[in-house]
C-alpha atoms as a printed R data frame, in Angstrom:
    type eleno elety resid chain resno       x       y       z
1   ATOM     1    CA   UNK     A     1 -53.191 -82.417 116.111
2   ATOM     2    CA   UNK     A     2 -50.827 -80.062 114.770
3   ATOM     3    CA   UNK     A     3 -50.965 -76.253 114.331
4   ATOM     4    CA   UNK     A     4 -50.218 -75.390 110.421
5   ATOM     5    CA   UNK     A     5 -49.827 -72.029 109.214
6   ATOM     6    CA   UNK     A     6 -49.810 -71.952 105.290
7   ATOM     7    CA   UNK     A     7 -48.322 -68.852 103.294
8   ATOM     8    CA   UNK     A     8 -49.463 -68.366  99.664
9   ATOM     9    CA   UNK     A     9 -48.228 -67.600  96.353
10  ATOM    10    CA   UNK     A    10 -47.662 -64.676  94.604
11  ATOM    11    CA   UNK     A    11 -50.866 -63.506  92.853
12  ATOM    12    CA   UNK     A    12 -52.707 -65.007  95.549
13  ATOM    13    CA   UNK     A    13 -54.371 -64.253  99.234
14  ATOM    14    CA   UNK     A    14 -54.668 -66.664 102.251
15  ATOM    15    CA   UNK     A    15 -58.087 -66.902 100.715
16  ATOM    16    CA   UNK     A    16 -57.348 -69.423  98.128
17  ATOM    17    CA   UNK     A    17 -55.508 -71.716 100.265
18  ATOM    18    CA   UNK     A    18 -58.707 -71.772 102.345
19  ATOM    19    CA   UNK     A    19 -60.640 -75.154 100.993
20  ATOM    20    CA   UNK     A    20 -57.272 -76.921 101.964
21  ATOM    21    CA   UNK     A    21 -56.884 -75.380 105.207
22  ATOM    22    CA   UNK     A    22 -60.618 -76.740 105.919
23  ATOM    23    CA   UNK     A    23 -59.921 -79.925 104.994
24  ATOM    24    CA   UNK     A    24 -56.996 -80.087 107.424
25  ATOM    25    CA   UNK     A    25 -59.370 -78.450 110.505
26  ATOM    26    CA   UNK     A    26 -61.981 -80.893 109.790
27  ATOM    27    CA   UNK     A    27 -58.977 -83.748 110.529
28  ATOM    28    CA   UNK     A    28 -58.356 -82.042 113.953
29  ATOM    29    CA   UNK     A    29 -55.388 -79.187 112.638
30  ATOM    30    CA   UNK     A    30 -55.370 -75.951 114.051
31  ATOM    31    CA   UNK     A    31 -54.429 -74.009 110.531
32  ATOM    32    CA   UNK     A    32 -53.957 -70.360 109.616
33  ATOM    33    CA   UNK     A    33 -53.666 -69.136 106.215
34  ATOM    34    CA   UNK     A    34 -52.470 -65.176 106.429
35  ATOM    35    CA   UNK     A    35 -51.683 -62.751 103.500
36  ATOM    36    CA   UNK     A    36 -49.071 -61.435 103.009
37  ATOM    37    CA   UNK     A    37 -47.891 -57.882 103.013
38  ATOM    38    CA   UNK     A    38 -48.170 -56.158 100.028
39  ATOM    39    CA   UNK     A    39 -51.314 -58.824  98.647
40  ATOM    40    CA   UNK     A    40 -53.583 -57.410 101.023
41  ATOM    41    CA   UNK     A    41 -57.172 -55.128  99.554
42  ATOM    42    CA   UNK     A    42 -55.455 -51.646  99.440
43  ATOM    43    CA   UNK     A    43 -51.696 -52.488 100.124
44  ATOM    44    CA   UNK     A    44 -49.101 -50.877  98.068
45  ATOM    45    CA   UNK     A    45 -47.193 -52.652  95.247
46  ATOM    46    CA   UNK     A    46 -44.008 -51.299  96.424
47  ATOM    47    CA   UNK     A    47 -43.689 -53.858  98.823
48  ATOM    48    CA   UNK     A    48 -40.507 -56.026  98.846
49  ATOM    49    CA   UNK     A    49 -39.754 -59.607 100.534
50  ATOM    50    CA   UNK     A    50 -38.451 -58.247 103.761
51  ATOM    51    CA   UNK     A    51 -42.048 -56.766 104.803
52  ATOM    52    CA   UNK     A    52 -43.548 -60.143 103.510
53  ATOM    53    CA   UNK     A    53 -41.571 -61.940 105.712
54  ATOM    54    CA   UNK     A    54 -41.974 -59.242 108.726
55  ATOM    55    CA   UNK     A    55 -45.756 -59.796 108.258
56  ATOM    56    CA   UNK     A    56 -45.734 -63.782 109.579
57  ATOM    57    CA   UNK     A    57 -43.195 -62.706 111.877
58  ATOM    58    CA   UNK     A    58 -45.837 -60.577 113.306
59  ATOM    59    CA   UNK     A    59 -48.700 -63.166 112.675
60  ATOM    60    CA   UNK     A    60 -46.740 -65.534 114.331
61  ATOM    61    CA   UNK     A    61 -45.842 -62.871 117.237
62  ATOM    62    CA   UNK     A    62 -49.307 -61.228 117.445
63  ATOM    63    CA   UNK     A    63 -50.799 -64.729 117.387
64  ATOM    64    CA   UNK     A    64 -48.743 -66.113 120.072
65  ATOM    65    CA   UNK     A    65 -48.330 -69.315 117.852
66  ATOM    66    CA   UNK     A    66 -45.602 -71.942 118.701
67  ATOM    67    CA   UNK     A    67 -44.732 -75.201 117.487
68  ATOM    68    CA   UNK     A    68 -45.610 -74.089 114.195
69  ATOM    69    CA   UNK     A    69 -45.464 -76.204 110.693
70  ATOM    70    CA   UNK     A    70 -45.211 -73.439 108.333
71  ATOM    71    CA   UNK     A    71 -45.602 -74.243 105.123
72  ATOM    72    CA   UNK     A    72 -44.735 -71.767 102.041
73  ATOM    73    CA   UNK     A    73 -46.205 -72.332  98.572
74  ATOM    74    CA   UNK     A    74 -44.241 -71.168  95.298
75  ATOM    75    CA   UNK     A    75 -42.597 -67.686  96.593
76  ATOM    76    CA   UNK     A    76 -44.170 -68.444  99.538
77  ATOM    77    CA   UNK     A    77 -40.570 -70.095 100.270
78  ATOM    78    CA   UNK     A    78 -38.945 -67.004 100.302
79  ATOM    79    CA   UNK     A    79 -40.911 -66.189 102.946
80  ATOM    80    CA   UNK     A    80 -40.897 -68.980 105.315
81  ATOM    81    CA   UNK     A    81 -37.192 -69.245 104.978
82  ATOM    82    CA   UNK     A    82 -36.885 -66.019 106.098
83  ATOM    83    CA   UNK     A    83 -39.068 -66.606 108.705
84  ATOM    84    CA   UNK     A    84 -36.969 -69.692 110.435
85  ATOM    85    CA   UNK     A    85 -34.668 -67.463 110.101
86  ATOM    86    CA   UNK     A    86 -35.687 -64.749 112.375
87  ATOM    87    CA   UNK     A    87 -38.290 -66.854 114.563
88  ATOM    88    CA   UNK     A    88 -37.364 -70.488 114.508
89  ATOM    89    CA   UNK     A    89 -38.270 -71.125 118.277
90  ATOM    90    CA   UNK     A    90 -41.569 -70.347 117.157
91  ATOM    91    CA   UNK     A    91 -41.553 -73.240 113.918
92  ATOM    92    CA   UNK     A    92 -41.703 -77.254 114.634
93  ATOM    93    CA   UNK     A    93 -41.012 -77.390 111.152
94  ATOM    94    CA   UNK     A    94 -41.022 -76.017 107.296
95  ATOM    95    CA   UNK     A    95 -42.862 -76.967 104.108
96  ATOM    96    CA   UNK     A    96 -41.603 -75.635 100.875
97  ATOM    97    CA   UNK     A    97 -44.753 -76.775  98.262
98  ATOM    98    CA   UNK     A    98 -42.714 -76.799  94.861
99  ATOM    99    CA   UNK     A    99 -41.644 -73.376  96.147
100 ATOM   100    CA   UNK     A   100 -38.311 -71.752  95.777
101 ATOM   101    CA   UNK     A   101 -35.263 -72.222  98.110
102 ATOM   102    CA   UNK     A   102 -33.125 -69.353  98.286
103 ATOM   103    CA   UNK     A   103 -29.338 -68.857 100.150
104 ATOM   104    CA   UNK     A   104 -28.623 -65.520 101.237
105 ATOM   105    CA   UNK     A   105 -27.770 -63.217  98.671
106 ATOM   106    CA   UNK     A   106 -30.591 -64.540  96.720
107 ATOM   107    CA   UNK     A   107 -33.580 -63.352  94.846
108 ATOM   108    CA   UNK     A   108 -36.557 -64.794  92.776
109 ATOM   109    CA   UNK     A   109 -34.928 -63.263  89.574
110 ATOM   110    CA   UNK     A   110 -31.714 -65.067  90.458
111 ATOM   111    CA   UNK     A   111 -34.067 -68.677  90.439
112 ATOM   112    CA   UNK     A   112 -35.202 -68.674  87.239
113 ATOM   113    CA   UNK     A   113 -34.733 -68.128  83.388
114 ATOM   114    CA   UNK     A   114 -33.387 -64.714  82.373
115 ATOM   115    CA   UNK     A   115 -36.293 -64.286  80.093
116 ATOM   116    CA   UNK     A   116 -38.884 -65.156  83.067
117 ATOM   117    CA   UNK     A   117 -39.661 -61.839  84.173
118 ATOM   118    CA   UNK     A   118 -39.756 -60.364  80.781
119 ATOM   119    CA   UNK     A   119 -42.822 -62.195  80.566
120 ATOM   120    CA   UNK     A   120 -44.687 -60.829  83.010
121 ATOM   121    CA   UNK     A   121 -47.148 -58.057  82.812
122 ATOM   122    CA   UNK     A   122 -45.660 -54.844  84.594
123 ATOM   123    CA   UNK     A   123 -47.729 -52.254  85.686
124 ATOM   124    CA   UNK     A   124 -47.160 -48.218  87.098
125 ATOM   125    CA   UNK     A   125 -47.481 -49.131  90.335
126 ATOM   126    CA   UNK     A   126 -44.588 -51.222  90.777
127 ATOM   127    CA   UNK     A   127 -46.748 -54.472  89.976
128 ATOM   128    CA   UNK     A   128 -46.413 -57.506  87.836
129 ATOM   129    CA   UNK     A   129 -49.706 -59.661  86.384
130 ATOM   130    CA   UNK     A   130 -49.020 -63.018  85.091
131 ATOM   131    CA   UNK     A   131 -50.462 -63.165  81.659
132 ATOM   132    CA   UNK     A   132 -53.471 -66.120  81.128
133 ATOM   133    CA   UNK     A   133 -51.484 -67.698  78.408
134 ATOM   134    CA   UNK     A   134 -48.297 -68.966  81.024
135 ATOM   135    CA   UNK     A   135 -50.802 -69.525  83.819
136 ATOM   136    CA   UNK     A   136 -53.153 -72.032  81.167
137 ATOM   137    CA   UNK     A   137 -50.352 -73.798  80.292
138 ATOM   138    CA   UNK     A   138 -47.605 -73.899  82.778
139 ATOM   139    CA   UNK     A   139 -49.570 -73.173  86.488
140 ATOM   140    CA   UNK     A   140 -52.975 -75.066  85.825
141 ATOM   141    CA   UNK     A   141 -52.487 -77.449  83.248
142 ATOM   142    CA   UNK     A   142 -54.158 -80.089  85.226
143 ATOM   143    CA   UNK     A   143 -57.491 -78.096  84.974
144 ATOM   144    CA   UNK     A   144 -60.073 -77.482  82.670
145 ATOM   145    CA   UNK     A   145 -60.425 -74.352  80.749
146 ATOM   146    CA   UNK     A   146 -63.719 -73.029  82.812
147 ATOM   147    CA   UNK     A   147 -61.233 -73.825  86.424
148 ATOM   148    CA   UNK     A   148 -58.633 -72.026  84.748
149 ATOM   149    CA   UNK     A   149 -60.319 -68.446  84.076
150 ATOM   150    CA   UNK     A   150 -62.355 -69.052  87.328
151 ATOM   151    CA   UNK     A   151 -58.874 -69.203  89.623
152 ATOM   152    CA   UNK     A   152 -57.559 -66.562  87.085
153 ATOM   153    CA   UNK     A   153 -59.955 -64.418  87.810
154 ATOM   154    CA   UNK     A   154 -59.283 -64.275  91.484
155 ATOM   155    CA   UNK     A   155 -55.438 -63.194  91.015
156 ATOM   156    CA   UNK     A   156 -54.186 -59.925  92.190
157 ATOM   157    CA   UNK     A   157 -50.999 -58.176  91.191
158 ATOM   158    CA   UNK     A   158 -47.920 -58.773  92.882
159 ATOM   159    CA   UNK     A   159 -45.465 -56.391  94.132
160 ATOM   160    CA   UNK     A   160 -42.213 -57.011  91.723
161 ATOM   161    CA   UNK     A   161 -40.134 -55.728  94.503
162 ATOM   162    CA   UNK     A   162 -40.511 -59.571  96.416
163 ATOM   163    CA   UNK     A   163 -39.801 -61.212  93.187
164 ATOM   164    CA   UNK     A   164 -36.288 -58.819  92.827
165 ATOM   165    CA   UNK     A   165 -35.088 -58.276  96.907
166 ATOM   166    CA   UNK     A   166 -32.765 -60.516  97.873
167 ATOM   167    CA   UNK     A   167 -33.119 -62.969 100.859
168 ATOM   168    CA   UNK     A   168 -31.342 -61.795 103.514
169 ATOM   169    CA   UNK     A   169 -30.309 -64.946 106.010
170 ATOM   170    CA   UNK     A   170 -27.664 -65.598 108.977
171 ATOM   171    CA   UNK     A   171 -27.880 -69.046 108.285
172 ATOM   172    CA   UNK     A   172 -28.668 -71.110 104.762
173 ATOM   173    CA   UNK     A   173 -31.594 -73.263 104.764
174 ATOM   174    CA   UNK     A   174 -29.156 -76.251 104.260
175 ATOM   175    CA   UNK     A   175 -27.766 -75.362 107.688
176 ATOM   176    CA   UNK     A   176 -30.514 -74.841 109.132
177 ATOM   177    CA   UNK     A   177 -31.263 -77.754 112.233
178 ATOM   178    CA   UNK     A   178 -35.629 -77.216 111.654
179 ATOM   179    CA   UNK     A   179 -36.209 -80.300 110.010
180 ATOM   180    CA   UNK     A   180 -37.734 -79.550 106.575
181 ATOM   181    CA   UNK     A   181 -40.281 -81.402 103.844
182 ATOM   182    CA   UNK     A   182 -40.882 -80.768  99.902
183 ATOM   183    CA   UNK     A   183 -44.013 -81.513  98.508
184 ATOM   184    CA   UNK     A   184 -43.326 -81.816  94.556
185 ATOM   185    CA   UNK     A   185 -46.205 -82.115  92.098
186 ATOM   186    CA   UNK     A   186 -45.299 -83.854  89.807
187 ATOM   187    CA   UNK     A   187 -47.209 -81.644  86.691
188 ATOM   188    CA   UNK     A   188 -45.788 -78.376  87.685
189 ATOM   189    CA   UNK     A   189 -44.597 -76.424  84.877
190 ATOM   190    CA   UNK     A   190 -43.904 -73.254  86.367
191 ATOM   191    CA   UNK     A   191 -40.337 -73.285  86.154
192 ATOM   192    CA   UNK     A   192 -38.820 -75.351  83.513
193 ATOM   193    CA   UNK     A   193 -36.556 -78.602  84.020
194 ATOM   194    CA   UNK     A   194 -33.194 -77.032  84.491
195 ATOM   195    CA   UNK     A   195 -34.502 -74.508  86.648
196 ATOM   196    CA   UNK     A   196 -37.465 -77.021  88.522
197 ATOM   197    CA   UNK     A   197 -38.543 -76.570  91.843
198 ATOM   198    CA   UNK     A   198 -37.336 -80.645  92.529
199 ATOM   199    CA   UNK     A   199 -34.641 -81.680  92.420
200 ATOM   200    CA   UNK     A   200 -32.921 -78.435  91.737
201 ATOM   201    CA   UNK     A   201 -34.295 -75.979  94.310
202 ATOM   202    CA   UNK     A   202 -35.211 -78.729  96.763
203 ATOM   203    CA   UNK     A   203 -31.481 -80.255  96.801
204 ATOM   204    CA   UNK     A   204 -30.986 -76.465  98.570
205 ATOM   205    CA   UNK     A   205 -32.403 -77.854 101.724
206 ATOM   206    CA   UNK     A   206 -30.054 -80.380 102.745
207 ATOM   207    CA   UNK     A   207 -31.429 -83.111 104.955
208 ATOM   208    CA   UNK     A   208 -35.286 -83.137 104.091
209 ATOM   209    CA   UNK     A   209 -38.924 -85.519 103.596
210 ATOM   210    CA   UNK     A   210 -39.804 -85.671 100.104
211 ATOM   211    CA   UNK     A   211 -43.410 -86.045  99.432
212 ATOM   212    CA   UNK     A   212 -44.587 -86.655  95.629
213 ATOM   213    CA   UNK     A   213 -47.721 -85.898  94.443
214 ATOM   214    CA   UNK     A   214 -49.482 -86.183  91.293
215 ATOM   215    CA   UNK     A   215 -50.878 -82.392  89.954
216 ATOM   216    CA   UNK     A   216 -49.905 -78.628  88.733
217 ATOM   217    CA   UNK     A   217 -48.792 -75.740  90.440
218 ATOM   218    CA   UNK     A   218 -52.016 -74.839  91.704
219 ATOM   219    CA   UNK     A   219 -53.408 -77.760  93.464
220 ATOM   220    CA   UNK     A   220 -54.945 -75.458  96.004
221 ATOM   221    CA   UNK     A   221 -57.788 -74.788  92.884
222 ATOM   222    CA   UNK     A   222 -57.406 -78.199  91.113
223 ATOM   223    CA   UNK     A   223 -57.167 -81.004  94.153
224 ATOM   224    CA   UNK     A   224 -57.236 -79.774  97.570
225 ATOM   225    CA   UNK     A   225 -57.834 -82.952  99.067
226 ATOM   226    CA   UNK     A   226 -55.134 -83.948  97.732
227 ATOM   227    CA   UNK     A   227 -52.717 -81.359  98.701
228 ATOM   228    CA   UNK     A   228 -54.140 -81.504 102.017
229 ATOM   229    CA   UNK     A   229 -53.313 -84.866 102.623
230 ATOM   230    CA   UNK     A   230 -49.667 -84.447 101.945
231 ATOM   231    CA   UNK     A   231 -49.384 -81.210 103.506
232 ATOM   232    CA   UNK     A   232 -50.328 -83.171 106.250
233 ATOM   233    CA   UNK     A   233 -47.742 -86.287 105.057
234 ATOM   234    CA   UNK     A   234 -44.822 -83.681 104.785
235 ATOM   235    CA   UNK     A   235 -46.165 -81.954 108.682
236 ATOM   236    CA   UNK     A   236 -45.540 -85.535 110.291
237 ATOM   237    CA   UNK     A   237 -43.085 -86.261 113.296
């Protein structure tokens, strides 16, 4: 069996991936769901991308994890690319789940439509929040209203700097020798098609395994069992 570290998306914590992790553990895998710096209770909302990358590097180091299948969901893709650049010797495979794939010098704000940041609600503390109508229509469009509302109530403000900080990489993803996989949830509308996670951003991985499954951007809420299965499929040798 394998060791997985699941890195959550913006506005989430590791707790939201626990239903997925529990199903994977039941199948015999070792699974961790750390929460990124900036998303933990009491964290300042001026946290940047490099601090989030460092929080996962430190987690792998402090826990002494090796041969790890490292998954990033959505903005977590920015983090796992940075982690792979810093400690490739600890990683067995990278798995991107409808995730951002950036080259050196690119930020999330470079990979989305120019009007996207203006749709978010900015706080005085350096955070941004996702308005419910966008969440409902674009992120969790496969859920009933009650499920969408319950999930939304669990989100927390995201440090905006994690969206504007540019990736600092010695090696771009396509040139990384680590095996890579991409999970594409086919009803995901978090990005419009011209900026889509797949095939637009996934193409920047170079050689990768594609796993496609039905569902929205938020399968951790709407179908954790299918997401857990897809992660195992993406992580196999």
